PyMOL Python script that loads the backbone (N, CA, C, O; Angstrom):
from pymol import cmd

cmd.read_pdbstr("""\
ATOM      1  N   UNK A   1    -145.823 311.390 111.870  1.00  0.00           N
ATOM      2  CA  UNK A   1    -145.995 311.215 110.447  1.00  0.00           C
ATOM      3  C   UNK A   1    -144.643 311.412 109.769  1.00  0.00           C
ATOM      4  O   UNK A   1    -143.938 312.383 110.040  1.00  0.00           O
ATOM      5  N   UNK A   2    -144.294 310.494 108.897  1.00  0.00           N
ATOM      6  CA  UNK A   2    -143.015 310.549 108.213  1.00  0.00           C
ATOM      7  C   UNK A   2    -143.106 311.417 106.962  1.00  0.00           C
ATOM      8  O   UNK A   2    -144.078 311.342 106.209  1.00  0.00           O
ATOM      9  N   UNK A   3    -142.085 312.238 106.752  1.00  0.00           N
ATOM     10  CA  UNK A   3    -142.046 313.126 105.595  1.00  0.00           C
ATOM     11  C   UNK A   3    -141.680 312.333 104.336  1.00  0.00           C
ATOM     12  O   UNK A   3    -140.790 311.483 104.367  1.00  0.00           O
ATOM     13  N   UNK A   4    -142.371 312.617 103.235  1.00  0.00           N
ATOM     14  CA  UNK A   4    -142.103 311.919 101.973  1.00  0.00           C
ATOM     15  C   UNK A   4    -140.753 312.361 101.421  1.00  0.00           C
ATOM     16  O   UNK A   4    -140.373 313.527 101.529  1.00  0.00           O
ATOM     17  N   UNK A   5    -140.036 311.405 100.826  1.00  0.00           N
ATOM     18  CA  UNK A   5    -138.740 311.692 100.207  1.00  0.00           C
ATOM     19  C   UNK A   5    -138.954 311.934  98.719  1.00  0.00           C
ATOM     20  O   UNK A   5    -139.109 310.989  97.946  1.00  0.00           O
ATOM     21  N   UNK A   6    -138.960 313.212  98.319  1.00  0.00           N
ATOM     22  CA  UNK A   6    -139.195 313.574  96.923  1.00  0.00           C
ATOM     23  C   UNK A   6    -137.908 313.659  96.122  1.00  0.00           C
ATOM     24  O   UNK A   6    -137.938 314.078  94.965  1.00  0.00           O
ATOM     25  N   UNK A   7    -136.787 313.276  96.699  1.00  0.00           N
ATOM     26  CA  UNK A   7    -135.505 313.394  96.010  1.00  0.00           C
ATOM     27  C   UNK A   7    -135.146 312.140  95.231  1.00  0.00           C
ATOM     28  O   UNK A   7    -134.191 312.157  94.455  1.00  0.00           O
ATOM     29  N   UNK A   8    -135.881 311.060  95.415  1.00  0.00           N
ATOM     30  CA  UNK A   8    -135.577 309.818  94.708  1.00  0.00           C
ATOM     31  C   UNK A   8    -135.985 309.934  93.248  1.00  0.00           C
ATOM     32  O   UNK A   8    -137.043 310.476  92.931  1.00  0.00           O
ATOM     33  N   UNK A   9    -135.137 309.420  92.361  1.00  0.00           N
ATOM     34  CA  UNK A   9    -135.421 309.425  90.925  1.00  0.00           C
ATOM     35  C   UNK A   9    -136.484 308.373  90.623  1.00  0.00           C
ATOM     36  O   UNK A   9    -136.465 307.273  91.175  1.00  0.00           O
ATOM     37  N   UNK A  10    -137.394 308.728  89.750  1.00  0.00           N
ATOM     38  CA  UNK A  10    -138.454 307.836  89.322  1.00  0.00           C
ATOM     39  C   UNK A  10    -137.848 306.637  88.602  1.00  0.00           C
ATOM     40  O   UNK A  10    -136.959 306.808  87.768  1.00  0.00           O
ATOM     41  N   UNK A  11    -138.312 305.431  88.906  1.00  0.00           N
ATOM     42  CA  UNK A  11    -137.781 304.226  88.260  1.00  0.00           C
ATOM     43  C   UNK A  11    -138.674 303.859  87.085  1.00  0.00           C
ATOM     44  O   UNK A  11    -139.835 303.491  87.264  1.00  0.00           O
ATOM     45  N   UNK A  12    -138.119 303.963  85.880  1.00  0.00           N
ATOM     46  CA  UNK A  12    -138.842 303.637  84.659  1.00  0.00           C
ATOM     47  C   UNK A  12    -137.964 302.782  83.758  1.00  0.00           C
ATOM     48  O   UNK A  12    -136.740 302.908  83.765  1.00  0.00           O
ATOM     49  N   UNK A  13    -138.595 301.920  82.989  1.00  0.00           N
ATOM     50  CA  UNK A  13    -137.894 301.187  81.944  1.00  0.00           C
ATOM     51  C   UNK A  13    -138.070 301.979  80.660  1.00  0.00           C
ATOM     52  O   UNK A  13    -139.193 302.294  80.268  1.00  0.00           O
ATOM     53  N   UNK A  14    -136.966 302.298  80.008  1.00  0.00           N
ATOM     54  CA  UNK A  14    -137.016 303.109  78.793  1.00  0.00           C
ATOM     55  C   UNK A  14    -136.801 302.258  77.555  1.00  0.00           C
ATOM     56  O   UNK A  14    -136.115 301.238  77.624  1.00  0.00           O
ATOM     57  N   UNK A  15    -137.375 302.656  76.419  1.00  0.00           N
ATOM     58  CA  UNK A  15    -138.257 303.811  76.258  1.00  0.00           C
ATOM     59  C   UNK A  15    -139.570 303.592  76.997  1.00  0.00           C
ATOM     60  O   UNK A  15    -140.006 302.459  77.200  1.00  0.00           O
ATOM     61  N   UNK A  16    -140.187 304.689  77.390  1.00  0.00           N
ATOM     62  CA  UNK A  16    -141.431 304.624  78.157  1.00  0.00           C
ATOM     63  C   UNK A  16    -142.431 305.631  77.612  1.00  0.00           C
ATOM     64  O   UNK A  16    -142.047 306.703  77.145  1.00  0.00           O
ATOM     65  N   UNK A  17    -143.710 305.291  77.670  1.00  0.00           N
ATOM     66  CA  UNK A  17    -144.780 306.235  77.324  1.00  0.00           C
ATOM     67  C   UNK A  17    -144.970 307.147  78.528  1.00  0.00           C
ATOM     68  O   UNK A  17    -145.073 306.677  79.661  1.00  0.00           O
ATOM     69  N   UNK A  18    -145.015 308.450  78.280  1.00  0.00           N
ATOM     70  CA  UNK A  18    -145.184 309.404  79.359  1.00  0.00           C
ATOM     71  C   UNK A  18    -146.319 310.350  78.997  1.00  0.00           C
ATOM     72  O   UNK A  18    -146.464 310.744  77.840  1.00  0.00           O
ATOM     73  N   UNK A  19    -147.121 310.710  79.988  1.00  0.00           N
ATOM     74  CA  UNK A  19    -148.239 311.607  79.754  1.00  0.00           C
ATOM     75  C   UNK A  19    -148.040 312.917  80.500  1.00  0.00           C
ATOM     76  O   UNK A  19    -147.624 312.949  81.658  1.00  0.00           O
ATOM     77  N   UNK A  20    -148.351 313.987  79.796  1.00  0.00           N
ATOM     78  CA  UNK A  20    -148.354 315.328  80.367  1.00  0.00           C
ATOM     79  C   UNK A  20    -149.782 315.850  80.256  1.00  0.00           C
ATOM     80  O   UNK A  20    -150.454 315.616  79.251  1.00  0.00           O
ATOM     81  N   UNK A  21    -150.237 316.545  81.268  1.00  0.00           N
ATOM     82  CA  UNK A  21    -151.552 317.185  81.225  1.00  0.00           C
ATOM     83  C   UNK A  21    -151.311 318.668  80.954  1.00  0.00           C
ATOM     84  O   UNK A  21    -150.592 319.335  81.698  1.00  0.00           O
ATOM     85  N   UNK A  22    -151.918 319.175  79.883  1.00  0.00           N
ATOM     86  CA  UNK A  22    -151.751 320.563  79.474  1.00  0.00           C
ATOM     87  C   UNK A  22    -153.052 321.326  79.720  1.00  0.00           C
ATOM     88  O   UNK A  22    -154.129 320.849  79.361  1.00  0.00           O
ATOM     89  N   UNK A  23    -152.958 322.481  80.315  1.00  0.00           N
ATOM     90  CA  UNK A  23    -154.123 323.332  80.540  1.00  0.00           C
ATOM     91  C   UNK A  23    -153.848 324.663  79.859  1.00  0.00           C
ATOM     92  O   UNK A  23    -152.841 325.321  80.120  1.00  0.00           O
ATOM     93  N   UNK A  24    -154.784 325.047  78.966  1.00  0.00           N
ATOM     94  CA  UNK A  24    -154.571 326.254  78.167  1.00  0.00           C
ATOM     95  C   UNK A  24    -155.897 326.921  77.853  1.00  0.00           C
ATOM     96  O   UNK A  24    -156.952 326.300  77.977  1.00  0.00           O
ATOM     97  N   UNK A  25    -155.851 328.199  77.443  1.00  0.00           N
ATOM     98  CA  UNK A  25    -157.089 328.860  77.021  1.00  0.00           C
ATOM     99  C   UNK A  25    -157.750 328.083  75.895  1.00  0.00           C
ATOM    100  O   UNK A  25    -157.068 327.507  75.048  1.00  0.00           O
ATOM    101  N   UNK A  26    -159.071 328.067  75.887  1.00  0.00           N
ATOM    102  CA  UNK A  26    -159.836 327.177  74.995  1.00  0.00           C
ATOM    103  C   UNK A  26    -159.597 327.418  73.509  1.00  0.00           C
ATOM    104  O   UNK A  26    -159.769 326.488  72.721  1.00  0.00           O
ATOM    105  N   UNK A  27    -159.215 328.602  73.096  1.00  0.00           N
ATOM    106  CA  UNK A  27    -159.065 328.891  71.674  1.00  0.00           C
ATOM    107  C   UNK A  27    -157.699 328.525  71.101  1.00  0.00           C
ATOM    108  O   UNK A  27    -157.464 328.733  69.911  1.00  0.00           O
ATOM    109  N   UNK A  28    -156.802 327.990  71.908  1.00  0.00           N
ATOM    110  CA  UNK A  28    -155.481 327.606  71.408  1.00  0.00           C
ATOM    111  C   UNK A  28    -155.522 326.223  70.773  1.00  0.00           C
ATOM    112  O   UNK A  28    -156.303 325.363  71.179  1.00  0.00           O
ATOM    113  N   UNK A  29    -154.678 326.022  69.780  1.00  0.00           N
ATOM    114  CA  UNK A  29    -154.607 324.765  69.044  1.00  0.00           C
ATOM    115  C   UNK A  29    -153.587 323.832  69.706  1.00  0.00           C
ATOM    116  O   UNK A  29    -152.394 323.895  69.410  1.00  0.00           O
ATOM    117  N   UNK A  30    -154.063 322.979  70.591  1.00  0.00           N
ATOM    118  CA  UNK A  30    -153.181 322.092  71.353  1.00  0.00           C
ATOM    119  C   UNK A  30    -152.390 321.159  70.439  1.00  0.00           C
ATOM    120  O   UNK A  30    -151.221 320.879  70.708  1.00  0.00           O
ATOM    121  N   UNK A  31    -153.007 320.678  69.371  1.00  0.00           N
ATOM    122  CA  UNK A  31    -152.308 319.759  68.464  1.00  0.00           C
ATOM    123  C   UNK A  31    -151.133 320.451  67.784  1.00  0.00           C
ATOM    124  O   UNK A  31    -150.058 319.863  67.663  1.00  0.00           O
ATOM    125  N   UNK A  32    -151.323 321.684  67.342  1.00  0.00           N
ATOM    126  CA  UNK A  32    -150.239 322.429  66.693  1.00  0.00           C
ATOM    127  C   UNK A  32    -149.132 322.747  67.695  1.00  0.00           C
ATOM    128  O   UNK A  32    -147.949 322.627  67.374  1.00  0.00           O
ATOM    129  N   UNK A  33    -149.511 323.149  68.900  1.00  0.00           N
ATOM    130  CA  UNK A  33    -148.524 323.469  69.924  1.00  0.00           C
ATOM    131  C   UNK A  33    -147.667 322.246  70.236  1.00  0.00           C
ATOM    132  O   UNK A  33    -146.442 322.351  70.305  1.00  0.00           O
ATOM    133  N   UNK A  34    -148.301 321.086  70.427  1.00  0.00           N
ATOM    134  CA  UNK A  34    -147.561 319.857  70.725  1.00  0.00           C
ATOM    135  C   UNK A  34    -146.634 319.494  69.564  1.00  0.00           C
ATOM    136  O   UNK A  34    -145.476 319.136  69.779  1.00  0.00           O
ATOM    137  N   UNK A  35    -147.137 319.586  68.352  1.00  0.00           N
ATOM    138  CA  UNK A  35    -146.331 319.260  67.169  1.00  0.00           C
ATOM    139  C   UNK A  35    -145.108 320.170  67.083  1.00  0.00           C
ATOM    140  O   UNK A  35    -144.008 319.700  66.793  1.00  0.00           O
ATOM    141  N   UNK A  36    -145.291 321.459  67.330  1.00  0.00           N
ATOM    142  CA  UNK A  36    -144.186 322.413  67.280  1.00  0.00           C
ATOM    143  C   UNK A  36    -143.141 322.129  68.364  1.00  0.00           C
ATOM    144  O   UNK A  36    -141.940 322.172  68.094  1.00  0.00           O
ATOM    145  N   UNK A  37    -143.586 321.846  69.563  1.00  0.00           N
ATOM    146  CA  UNK A  37    -142.660 321.602  70.667  1.00  0.00           C
ATOM    147  C   UNK A  37    -141.903 320.293  70.477  1.00  0.00           C
ATOM    148  O   UNK A  37    -140.713 320.207  70.782  1.00  0.00           O
ATOM    149  N   UNK A  38    -142.593 319.277  69.975  1.00  0.00           N
ATOM    150  CA  UNK A  38    -141.975 317.953  69.844  1.00  0.00           C
ATOM    151  C   UNK A  38    -141.206 317.766  68.541  1.00  0.00           C
ATOM    152  O   UNK A  38    -140.631 316.703  68.307  1.00  0.00           O
ATOM    153  N   UNK A  39    -141.191 318.791  67.691  1.00  0.00           N
ATOM    154  CA  UNK A  39    -140.403 318.758  66.446  1.00  0.00           C
ATOM    155  C   UNK A  39    -140.606 317.481  65.642  1.00  0.00           C
ATOM    156  O   UNK A  39    -139.638 316.853  65.210  1.00  0.00           O
ATOM    157  N   UNK A  40    -141.856 317.098  65.443  1.00  0.00           N
ATOM    158  CA  UNK A  40    -142.151 315.940  64.617  1.00  0.00           C
ATOM    159  C   UNK A  40    -142.085 314.604  65.339  1.00  0.00           C
ATOM    160  O   UNK A  40    -142.380 313.573  64.734  1.00  0.00           O
ATOM    161  N   UNK A  41    -141.710 314.586  66.605  1.00  0.00           N
ATOM    162  CA  UNK A  41    -141.669 313.337  67.380  1.00  0.00           C
ATOM    163  C   UNK A  41    -143.083 312.782  67.485  1.00  0.00           C
ATOM    164  O   UNK A  41    -144.027 313.527  67.750  1.00  0.00           O
ATOM    165  N   UNK A  42    -143.233 311.480  67.279  1.00  0.00           N
ATOM    166  CA  UNK A  42    -144.548 310.857  67.327  1.00  0.00           C
ATOM    167  C   UNK A  42    -145.169 311.032  68.710  1.00  0.00           C
ATOM    168  O   UNK A  42    -144.511 310.843  69.733  1.00  0.00           O
ATOM    169  N   UNK A  43    -146.461 311.400  68.718  1.00  0.00           N
ATOM    170  CA  UNK A  43    -147.173 311.643  69.966  1.00  0.00           C
ATOM    171  C   UNK A  43    -148.672 311.510  69.725  1.00  0.00           C
ATOM    172  O   UNK A  43    -149.135 311.384  68.592  1.00  0.00           O
ATOM    173  N   UNK A  44    -149.400 311.542  70.812  1.00  0.00           N
ATOM    174  CA  UNK A  44    -150.863 311.501  70.757  1.00  0.00           C
ATOM    175  C   UNK A  44    -151.375 312.569  71.726  1.00  0.00           C
ATOM    176  O   UNK A  44    -150.926 312.651  72.869  1.00  0.00           O
ATOM    177  N   UNK A  45    -152.315 313.379  71.256  1.00  0.00           N
ATOM    178  CA  UNK A  45    -152.898 314.388  72.143  1.00  0.00           C
ATOM    179  C   UNK A  45    -154.407 314.283  72.068  1.00  0.00           C
ATOM    180  O   UNK A  45    -154.990 314.236  70.985  1.00  0.00           O
ATOM    181  N   UNK A  46    -155.032 314.247  73.239  1.00  0.00           N
ATOM    182  CA  UNK A  46    -156.480 314.141  73.305  1.00  0.00           C
ATOM    183  C   UNK A  46    -157.026 315.192  74.278  1.00  0.00           C
ATOM    184  O   UNK A  46    -156.437 315.471  75.323  1.00  0.00           O
ATOM    185  N   UNK A  47    -158.156 315.756  73.900  1.00  0.00           N
ATOM    186  CA  UNK A  47    -158.813 316.739  74.772  1.00  0.00           C
ATOM    187  C   UNK A  47    -159.426 315.998  75.949  1.00  0.00           C
ATOM    188  O   UNK A  47    -160.065 314.959  75.782  1.00  0.00           O
ATOM    189  N   UNK A  48    -159.222 316.544  77.140  1.00  0.00           N
ATOM    190  CA  UNK A  48    -159.750 315.910  78.349  1.00  0.00           C
ATOM    191  C   UNK A  48    -161.075 316.528  78.768  1.00  0.00           C
ATOM    192  O   UNK A  48    -162.095 315.843  78.847  1.00  0.00           O
ATOM    193  N   UNK A  49    -161.050 317.828  79.034  1.00  0.00           N
ATOM    194  CA  UNK A  49    -162.281 318.486  79.493  1.00  0.00           C
ATOM    195  C   UNK A  49    -162.143 319.995  79.425  1.00  0.00           C
ATOM    196  O   UNK A  49    -161.058 320.529  79.196  1.00  0.00           O
ATOM    197  N   UNK A  50    -163.270 320.672  79.630  1.00  0.00           N
ATOM    198  CA  UNK A  50    -163.306 322.132  79.700  1.00  0.00           C
ATOM    199  C   UNK A  50    -163.393 322.545  81.159  1.00  0.00           C
ATOM    200  O   UNK A  50    -163.876 321.790  82.004  1.00  0.00           O
ATOM    201  N   UNK A  51    -162.920 323.750  81.446  1.00  0.00           N
ATOM    202  CA  UNK A  51    -163.068 324.278  82.800  1.00  0.00           C
ATOM    203  C   UNK A  51    -164.546 324.573  83.047  1.00  0.00           C
ATOM    204  O   UNK A  51    -165.338 324.623  82.106  1.00  0.00           O
ATOM    205  N   UNK A  52    -164.907 324.765  84.289  1.00  0.00           N
ATOM    206  CA  UNK A  52    -166.318 324.968  84.635  1.00  0.00           C
ATOM    207  C   UNK A  52    -166.926 326.190  83.945  1.00  0.00           C
ATOM    208  O   UNK A  52    -168.114 326.181  83.622  1.00  0.00           O
ATOM    209  N   UNK A  53    -166.140 327.230  83.717  1.00  0.00           N
ATOM    210  CA  UNK A  53    -166.651 328.421  83.043  1.00  0.00           C
ATOM    211  C   UNK A  53    -166.337 328.417  81.551  1.00  0.00           C
ATOM    212  O   UNK A  53    -166.689 329.360  80.842  1.00  0.00           O
ATOM    213  N   UNK A  54    -165.680 327.371  81.071  1.00  0.00           N
ATOM    214  CA  UNK A  54    -165.402 327.238  79.650  1.00  0.00           C
ATOM    215  C   UNK A  54    -164.249 328.070  79.123  1.00  0.00           C
ATOM    216  O   UNK A  54    -164.052 328.150  77.911  1.00  0.00           O
ATOM    217  N   UNK A  55    -163.491 328.683  80.000  1.00  0.00           N
ATOM    218  CA  UNK A  55    -162.384 329.540  79.576  1.00  0.00           C
ATOM    219  C   UNK A  55    -161.145 328.730  79.195  1.00  0.00           C
ATOM    220  O   UNK A  55    -160.375 329.144  78.328  1.00  0.00           O
ATOM    221  N   UNK A  56    -160.954 327.587  79.832  1.00  0.00           N
ATOM    222  CA  UNK A  56    -159.765 326.762  79.617  1.00  0.00           C
ATOM    223  C   UNK A  56    -160.162 325.341  79.199  1.00  0.00           C
ATOM    224  O   UNK A  56    -161.264 324.869  79.481  1.00  0.00           O
ATOM    225  N   UNK A  57    -159.222 324.681  78.515  1.00  0.00           N
ATOM    226  CA  UNK A  57    -159.384 323.266  78.196  1.00  0.00           C
ATOM    227  C   UNK A  57    -158.144 322.523  78.681  1.00  0.00           C
ATOM    228  O   UNK A  57    -157.057 323.092  78.781  1.00  0.00           O
ATOM    229  N   UNK A  58    -158.330 321.260  78.976  1.00  0.00           N
ATOM    230  CA  UNK A  58    -157.173 320.431  79.332  1.00  0.00           C
ATOM    231  C   UNK A  58    -157.030 319.344  78.282  1.00  0.00           C
ATOM    232  O   UNK A  58    -158.010 318.872  77.706  1.00  0.00           O
ATOM    233  N   UNK A  59    -155.784 318.962  78.050  1.00  0.00           N
ATOM    234  CA  UNK A  59    -155.447 317.965  77.048  1.00  0.00           C
ATOM    235  C   UNK A  59    -154.419 317.026  77.646  1.00  0.00           C
ATOM    236  O   UNK A  59    -153.607 317.434  78.476  1.00  0.00           O
ATOM    237  N   UNK A  60    -154.452 315.763  77.224  1.00  0.00           N
ATOM    238  CA  UNK A  60    -153.444 314.799  77.630  1.00  0.00           C
ATOM    239  C   UNK A  60    -152.530 314.562  76.447  1.00  0.00           C
ATOM    240  O   UNK A  60    -152.977 314.187  75.363  1.00  0.00           O
ATOM    241  N   UNK A  61    -151.247 314.785  76.666  1.00  0.00           N
ATOM    242  CA  UNK A  61    -150.225 314.568  75.650  1.00  0.00           C
ATOM    243  C   UNK A  61    -149.443 313.322  76.038  1.00  0.00           C
ATOM    244  O   UNK A  61    -148.863 313.256  77.122  1.00  0.00           O
ATOM    245  N   UNK A  62    -149.429 312.333  75.147  1.00  0.00           N
ATOM    246  CA  UNK A  62    -148.682 311.106  75.403  1.00  0.00           C
ATOM    247  C   UNK A  62    -147.560 310.997  74.382  1.00  0.00           C
ATOM    248  O   UNK A  62    -147.787 311.131  73.179  1.00  0.00           O
ATOM    249  N   UNK A  63    -146.353 310.752  74.866  1.00  0.00           N
ATOM    250  CA  UNK A  63    -145.181 310.666  74.003  1.00  0.00           C
ATOM    251  C   UNK A  63    -144.219 309.630  74.579  1.00  0.00           C
ATOM    252  O   UNK A  63    -144.152 309.440  75.794  1.00  0.00           O
ATOM    253  N   UNK A  64    -143.492 308.978  73.715  1.00  0.00           N
ATOM    254  CA  UNK A  64    -142.479 308.017  74.145  1.00  0.00           C
ATOM    255  C   UNK A  64    -141.188 308.774  74.439  1.00  0.00           C
ATOM    256  O   UNK A  64    -140.718 309.556  73.614  1.00  0.00           O
ATOM    257  N   UNK A  65    -140.622 308.537  75.616  1.00  0.00           N
ATOM    258  CA  UNK A  65    -139.366 309.173  75.997  1.00  0.00           C
ATOM    259  C   UNK A  65    -138.289 308.106  76.185  1.00  0.00           C
ATOM    260  O   UNK A  65    -138.575 306.978  76.586  1.00  0.00           O
ATOM    261  N   UNK A  66    -137.052 308.485  75.888  1.00  0.00           N
ATOM    262  CA  UNK A  66    -135.943 307.529  75.926  1.00  0.00           C
ATOM    263  C   UNK A  66    -135.155 307.553  77.216  1.00  0.00           C
ATOM    264  O   UNK A  66    -134.403 306.618  77.493  1.00  0.00           O
ATOM    265  N   UNK A  67    -135.309 308.609  78.022  1.00  0.00           N
ATOM    266  CA  UNK A  67    -134.588 308.711  79.292  1.00  0.00           C
ATOM    267  C   UNK A  67    -135.199 309.833  80.135  1.00  0.00           C
ATOM    268  O   UNK A  67    -136.063 310.577  79.671  1.00  0.00           O
ATOM    269  N   UNK A  68    -134.735 309.937  81.371  1.00  0.00           N
ATOM    270  CA  UNK A  68    -135.275 310.959  82.286  1.00  0.00           C
ATOM    271  C   UNK A  68    -134.987 312.369  81.778  1.00  0.00           C
ATOM    272  O   UNK A  68    -135.817 313.266  81.929  1.00  0.00           O
ATOM    273  N   UNK A  69    -133.830 312.565  81.185  1.00  0.00           N
ATOM    274  CA  UNK A  69    -133.459 313.892  80.692  1.00  0.00           C
ATOM    275  C   UNK A  69    -134.423 314.358  79.606  1.00  0.00           C
ATOM    276  O   UNK A  69    -134.849 315.513  79.603  1.00  0.00           O
ATOM    277  N   UNK A  70    -134.767 313.460  78.682  1.00  0.00           N
ATOM    278  CA  UNK A  70    -135.711 313.819  77.622  1.00  0.00           C
ATOM    279  C   UNK A  70    -137.089 314.118  78.211  1.00  0.00           C
ATOM    280  O   UNK A  70    -137.744 315.077  77.801  1.00  0.00           O
ATOM    281  N   UNK A  71    -137.525 313.310  79.162  1.00  0.00           N
ATOM    282  CA  UNK A  71    -138.825 313.513  79.819  1.00  0.00           C
ATOM    283  C   UNK A  71    -138.884 314.891  80.476  1.00  0.00           C
ATOM    284  O   UNK A  71    -139.877 315.606  80.343  1.00  0.00           O
ATOM    285  N   UNK A  72    -137.823 315.255  81.180  1.00  0.00           N
ATOM    286  CA  UNK A  72    -137.769 316.549  81.863  1.00  0.00           C
ATOM    287  C   UNK A  72    -137.650 317.703  80.866  1.00  0.00           C
ATOM    288  O   UNK A  72    -138.244 318.760  81.079  1.00  0.00           O
ATOM    289  N   UNK A  73    -136.898 317.520  79.791  1.00  0.00           N
ATOM    290  CA  UNK A  73    -136.721 318.574  78.791  1.00  0.00           C
ATOM    291  C   UNK A  73    -138.053 318.901  78.108  1.00  0.00           C
ATOM    292  O   UNK A  73    -138.361 320.070  77.878  1.00  0.00           O
ATOM    293  N   UNK A  74    -138.833 317.880  77.788  1.00  0.00           N
ATOM    294  CA  UNK A  74    -140.150 318.109  77.186  1.00  0.00           C
ATOM    295  C   UNK A  74    -141.036 318.869  78.162  1.00  0.00           C
ATOM    296  O   UNK A  74    -141.729 319.808  77.770  1.00  0.00           O
ATOM    297  N   UNK A  75    -141.019 318.473  79.424  1.00  0.00           N
ATOM    298  CA  UNK A  75    -141.798 319.163  80.448  1.00  0.00           C
ATOM    299  C   UNK A  75    -141.424 320.641  80.504  1.00  0.00           C
ATOM    300  O   UNK A  75    -142.304 321.500  80.550  1.00  0.00           O
ATOM    301  N   UNK A  76    -140.135 320.944  80.501  1.00  0.00           N
ATOM    302  CA  UNK A  76    -139.671 322.330  80.572  1.00  0.00           C
ATOM    303  C   UNK A  76    -140.091 323.109  79.329  1.00  0.00           C
ATOM    304  O   UNK A  76    -140.511 324.261  79.439  1.00  0.00           O
ATOM    305  N   UNK A  77    -139.984 322.497  78.148  1.00  0.00           N
ATOM    306  CA  UNK A  77    -140.404 323.167  76.913  1.00  0.00           C
ATOM    307  C   UNK A  77    -141.901 323.468  76.930  1.00  0.00           C
ATOM    308  O   UNK A  77    -142.329 324.531  76.480  1.00  0.00           O
ATOM    309  N   UNK A  78    -142.691 322.535  77.447  1.00  0.00           N
ATOM    310  CA  UNK A  78    -144.133 322.759  77.551  1.00  0.00           C
ATOM    311  C   UNK A  78    -144.434 323.903  78.520  1.00  0.00           C
ATOM    312  O   UNK A  78    -145.275 324.756  78.237  1.00  0.00           O
ATOM    313  N   UNK A  79    -143.743 323.919  79.664  1.00  0.00           N
ATOM    314  CA  UNK A  79    -143.957 324.972  80.670  1.00  0.00           C
ATOM    315  C   UNK A  79    -143.623 326.354  80.129  1.00  0.00           C
ATOM    316  O   UNK A  79    -144.261 327.338  80.503  1.00  0.00           O
ATOM    317  N   UNK A  80    -142.631 326.437  79.253  1.00  0.00           N
ATOM    318  CA  UNK A  80    -142.177 327.728  78.727  1.00  0.00           C
ATOM    319  C   UNK A  80    -143.086 328.286  77.636  1.00  0.00           C
ATOM    320  O   UNK A  80    -143.016 329.473  77.318  1.00  0.00           O
ATOM    321  N   UNK A  81    -143.940 327.435  77.061  1.00  0.00           N
ATOM    322  CA  UNK A  81    -144.764 327.891  75.932  1.00  0.00           C
ATOM    323  C   UNK A  81    -145.756 328.945  76.406  1.00  0.00           C
ATOM    324  O   UNK A  81    -146.421 328.772  77.428  1.00  0.00           O
ATOM    325  N   UNK A  82    -145.848 330.039  75.651  1.00  0.00           N
ATOM    326  CA  UNK A  82    -146.674 331.179  76.059  1.00  0.00           C
ATOM    327  C   UNK A  82    -148.166 330.866  76.120  1.00  0.00           C
ATOM    328  O   UNK A  82    -148.898 331.535  76.850  1.00  0.00           O
ATOM    329  N   UNK A  83    -148.636 329.864  75.371  1.00  0.00           N
ATOM    330  CA  UNK A  83    -150.070 329.550  75.335  1.00  0.00           C
ATOM    331  C   UNK A  83    -150.491 328.442  76.295  1.00  0.00           C
ATOM    332  O   UNK A  83    -151.671 328.099  76.359  1.00  0.00           O
ATOM    333  N   UNK A  84    -149.557 327.887  77.032  1.00  0.00           N
ATOM    334  CA  UNK A  84    -149.873 326.829  78.002  1.00  0.00           C
ATOM    335  C   UNK A  84    -149.819 327.444  79.394  1.00  0.00           C
ATOM    336  O   UNK A  84    -148.790 327.980  79.805  1.00  0.00           O
ATOM    337  N   UNK A  85    -150.929 327.363  80.114  1.00  0.00           N
ATOM    338  CA  UNK A  85    -150.991 327.953  81.462  1.00  0.00           C
ATOM    339  C   UNK A  85    -150.365 327.034  82.515  1.00  0.00           C
ATOM    340  O   UNK A  85    -149.635 327.503  83.388  1.00  0.00           O
ATOM    341  N   UNK A  86    -150.648 325.722  82.438  1.00  0.00           N
ATOM    342  CA  UNK A  86    -150.141 324.765  83.418  1.00  0.00           C
ATOM    343  C   UNK A  86    -149.763 323.470  82.725  1.00  0.00           C
ATOM    344  O   UNK A  86    -150.374 323.075  81.732  1.00  0.00           O
ATOM    345  N   UNK A  87    -148.737 322.810  83.271  1.00  0.00           N
ATOM    346  CA  UNK A  87    -148.347 321.475  82.808  1.00  0.00           C
ATOM    347  C   UNK A  87    -148.233 320.597  84.047  1.00  0.00           C
ATOM    348  O   UNK A  87    -147.559 320.957  85.012  1.00  0.00           O
ATOM    349  N   UNK A  88    -148.880 319.470  84.017  1.00  0.00           N
ATOM    350  CA  UNK A  88    -148.818 318.511  85.123  1.00  0.00           C
ATOM    351  C   UNK A  88    -148.205 317.222  84.614  1.00  0.00           C
ATOM    352  O   UNK A  88    -148.053 316.268  85.377  1.00  0.00           O
TER     353      UNK A  88
END
""", "prot")
cmd.dss("prot")
cmd.show_as("cartoon", "prot")
cmd.util.cbc("prot")
cmd.orient("prot")
């Protein structure tokens, strides 16, 4: 079995729509968090589902990015937010 090469850069045509999956405790305001992190950048956020016990919710955040650096920077900012448990 051949090992996957994860070092290759993703090939995208920019600007590109990119989606992040956010998982957070159910009582947090995902729309406000996204707005604060993106500093007014146009985006769309939709609730995806609740966890089986209802403690967490997942949301899909879609935003247009201009390059790989911006895409990665948004990901890092989302990961650092105290109210977001996971970012995919």
